[in-house]
N, C-alpha and C positions, 0 to 999 in steps of 0.2 A: 267309616259306614255312616252314613246321614242318618238324621232323626226320624225321617219318614222311610226309611228301610224296613221292609217286612220283616217281623220278628216271628221266630217260629220256635216253641218250646217243644223238646222231647221228653218225655216221661216215660219211665220203665222201671219195673219191679226186678229187672235184671240189668245188665250194662247199658243197654239201649242201642247197640250197634244195627239191630234190625231196623227200627224205626228210623235212625239216621240213614241208613243206607237208601231206603225208600225216599226219605226226603231230599237227600243229594241227587237221586236219580231224576226226580221231578223237577228241582232247580235247573239242573243242566237242559232241560228243553226251553228255557227262558233265558234267551242271551243277553249279556250287560245287565244283570240283575243283581244288585247288592241284597244279600239276605242276612239277617243276624239270626244265628242258631244257639240255642242254650240247652244244654242236654242235662237233665236229671235222671241218674241211673240208680238201682237199687232202693227204689221208692217202696217203703214197706207200710208206712203209716198214713192215716187219713189227714193228719195236720199237715204232713208234707205235701200232699196233694193239695189242700187249700191254699198253702202259700204259693205254690208254684202257678197255680190256676190263677190267683189274684195279681200276681206278677204278669202274666199273659193277658189279662183283662187291662193291665195299665198301658201296656205296650199295644194294644188293639191287636193281637197276634192270635194264631190258633195254636192249638197242641195235637201232635202226633203222639199216641201212645200205644204201648204194649204191656198191659196189665192183663194177668191171668187169675189173679184173686178176686172171685166175686164181690167182695166188699169194697175193694179199691175200685173195680170197673163202676159199681153203683155209685159210688162217692163221687167220681169225676165226671159222671153223667149228671148227678145233681148239681155240681158245682156250676156245670156249663149252662145248665139253665138260670142258676142264681146270678152268675156273673155276664150272662150273654156272650160266651166265648166259646167259639166253633172247636169242636174236638174231632179228631180223625182216629177211628180205631183201627190200627194196621191188621192185628190178628184175629180180632172178633169175628168177622165175616167168614174167614178161612176156616176156622174153629168149628163153626156153626154148620157150616157147607160139608164139612169131614163127617161130622155127625148125622146130619140129614141123609146124606148121600150113600156112606160106607158102613160105618159101625153101628152107630146109635148109643154107643158107650161115651160117658162123660170123659173129657180131657183130664190129665193128671193133676193141672193147676199148679205144678211146680214152676216157679220163676226161675229163669234161666237154663230151661231144659235143652235149649237149642244151642248153648255155648257150654255144654258139659265138657270137662277135660278128657275127651276121648282120645283115641290114638291119632284120629285125622286132625283134631285141633292142634295138636303138639306138633304134627308133621307141618303143617301150615306156618305156625309160629316160627319154627326152625328154618322154613324156606324164605319168610319175611326178614328175618334176621341176617340170613345168608346173602340175600339179595340185596338189601340195605348196605351191606358191609361191602359188598363186591360192585358197587355203583361205579360207572365210568372206567373200568378195566383197571382200577386201582390194585387188585390182587391177581395177579396173572396165573398164580398156583391155582386160584380158586376155580380156574376154568375146567381143572381136570374132574373137580368134584360136582360142577354144575349140570343140572339136568338139560339146561338150553344156555346158549350163548347168543344173544342179539347183537348183531352187528349193523351199523349204519353210520351216516355221515351226521353231523352236529344238526340238532332239531329234528331228528326222524322220531322222537318221542320214546326213545330206548328207556329211560328211566320209568315214566308212568306204565308204560306197557310190561316192564319187568316187574313192577311192583303188582300190577294186576294178577299177573300170572302167579308170582308168589303167595297171593291169596287164594289160587286154585291149587297150591301145595307144591309149585314147580321152583326148583331153586336155580335162580338166573343170574348169569354175568352178562352186563352189556359192555360191548367193546366199542369205542369210537372209531369209525375208520376215516385215516388222514391220509392223503397222497403221499406226504413227506415221510410216513413213519411206517417202515416195513411191518408187517404182521407177526407177531411172537410165534415162535415154534410151539408153545402150548395150545396156541389155536389151531395151527397146521395138523397137529396130532389128533385132533379130536375128531371122531366119526361123523360124518356128514349130517346124520340123523339128528344130532344134538346142536347143529347150526341153523341160524336164520338169518338171512339177510334182508334188510330193510332198505325199500327205495321209494322214491315219489317222483311227481313230475317236477321238472325244474322251475317251471314258473309257479307252481304251488308253493315250493321251499323259499324262493326268492320272496313272496309275500310274508311268509312266515318268520323269516329272516329279518325282514325289515320291521315287522311288527315288533319283533324283539329286541332291535335297536332303539326303537321308538318308546318302549316301555321302559327300558333303561336310561333313557334321557340322552342317547347317543346319537351322533348324526349318521344318516344314511349315505349310502352311497361308497362304502367302504368295500375292499376286497371281499369281506364277509357275506354280503348281501348282492355281490356280482354276479350277475346271470352266468357269465363265463366261467367264474370260479366255481360255481355250484355244477354247471355242466360238468367240468374236469373231475370234481369230488366224486359226483354220481358214476361217471364211466370209470374210474379207478374202482369204485365200491362193486360194481357190477362185474368187472373184471375180477375180482377177487372172489366174489360168489361163485362165478363160473368154474375158477380154479377149485375151489373146495366142493364144488357139486351139491350145495346146501339149497334148502328151500328160499325161495325169496318171495317176499310179499309187498305189494305195492300198497303203501298206505294213503295214497292219495284220495283226499275227502272220505277217509274211513274213520270211523270211532275207535277209540282204544277197545272197547268190547268186541268190535267187530274184527279187527286184526287179531286180537287173542283167540277168539273163537276159529278162526282159520288156522291158526297155528296149532291149537289143541285138537281140530279135527285133523289135521296132517299127523300129529302123533298117534 
């Protein structure tokens, strides 16, 4: 990370997931941008706020915050003026809009209310742990317990897509499709509603694999990034999907969120 890389501070009186999710979503809109992110969670005292604001001032960055306690919200605004640091209130405008438009009642001001340990939270955490443990078809028996099995040739974004779906509470197994390896019986026994096949335009895959080899410092031009080999793998995968009668999603030029939305809509 270079010295001139943008520096963003995340400040929250809870764990900071909400603010970081918004920051990451914005960063993804800017290609080839190195950004340094430092997160401060469970901030409950004004002294903590002053220290992190001084650090942000030194780095000439800005602060994204989710603070619900009035005294902390006032302090961070005062420090922003004193230190000439830009601050971004993630939740404040939304809370005010809710008050003005719907209820007129004040919010509870309870830090972490969005992250309380309810049934949905535990289900989501269980799904994430399950999906990580089942990555790349390491546990074939897990297919029988999974909500979804993602199938696809190498570099079809199975892992990040699986993690994204796990955050939506789905237990996911991803299975790498390779022509030389016959599909396991566990896969063939599953109902088609729980199977999703991923495909992509051969030329798009060629570019992805070539870039992957370059990033690893490996020479291009191997069988891995051969257009002929890629077409062979895709034809094999699509024949398998037809045999299984499952949903097939073309991920060409699609963001992970868009692909996940299509899958969840199908379910």
